[in-house]
N, C-alpha and C positions, 0 to 999 in steps of 0.2 A: 558329540564329543565323547571320546572314550574315557574310562575312569582314570587311566594313566595320564591322559592329556589334562584332565581336570586337576589331578594331584600335582603335576609338575609344571603346568602352564606351557609346556613345550609340545611341538608337533611330533607325530609318530616318526620313528626313524627306521622301522622294519618294513620290508616290502609287503605290499597288499595288492590283491587282484581286484580290478574294477571293471565294470561294464558301464559304458557311457552310450546313451542313445540320443541321436539327433534326427530332426525331421527333414532330412534331405539326403541325396546321394553324394557321398564324398569319394574321391578317387583313392587308389592304392597309395599315392604319394603321402597320404595322411598317416600311414604307418610310421614314416620317419618323423613327421611333425608331432605324432602322438607317442614318441619315445618307444617305438617298436610294437605298439599294441596292434592286434589283429583287426583288420577292417573288413566288415561284412555288410554289404548293401542288400536290403530287402525291398523289392518293388511290389506295390500293391496293384490290383486290377484297375483301380481308379486313377492310375497314373502317378500316384504319390510314391515317395521313397523314404526309407528310414535307413540310417547307418548305425551300426553297432560297433563301437571300439571296445576291445576287450584285451586285457593283459595285466601283467604285474608292473607296478610302479614302485620305485624304491622308497619314496617318502611323500609327505603332503606337498612339498614344494614341487615335485614332479607332477602331481595331480593338478595343482594350480596352474602350472605351465601349459598342460594340455587344455584345461578349461579356458585359459586366456587365449590360446591359439584359436579355439573354436569360436569364442566371443569376437575376436578380431576379424574372423572370417565372416561373421554374421550368421553362423549356424544357430538354429533354434534348438535349444537343449530340451530334451524330453525327460531324461532320467539319468541319474548317476547312482550307481549302487556298488557297494562292496560285496564281492562274491567269493565263494570258495574257488580254489585254483581250477577245479573242473567245470566252473561256470554255474554251479548250483547256488541258489540264493541262500544267504545266511538267515534271512527272516522269512518265515513261511507265511503266505497270505492267509488271512482269516476270512471267514464268511459270516454274514449276518444271519442270526437265527430268528 
C-alpha cells in the first residue's frame, strides 16, 4: 500500500506500469483482455512456458480486472510487479552477505 493510499483510504488513480508473469503460454488475444498490455511468451527447453504481460494500467481497478481475467482463465500467477515505464524494476534485488 502506498503512503497516499494509507492516508486517504482510496485506490491510486494515476497510471502505473505493471509486469505480470504467469506460468503458461497465453495467446495474443490476451492483449485485449489485459487492457492493451504487451504479451510476451517465453518457452523453456523443458517444454514449459511463461507469459509476461507488461503495460500501463490507468488505476487499481484496471489491475484487478486483469488479475480477475487471469484467475477466471485458471492461469497460475507467478509475479506482479510495478515497474518503471521502460520495464526496469523499481525495487533492486538484494543479495545475502
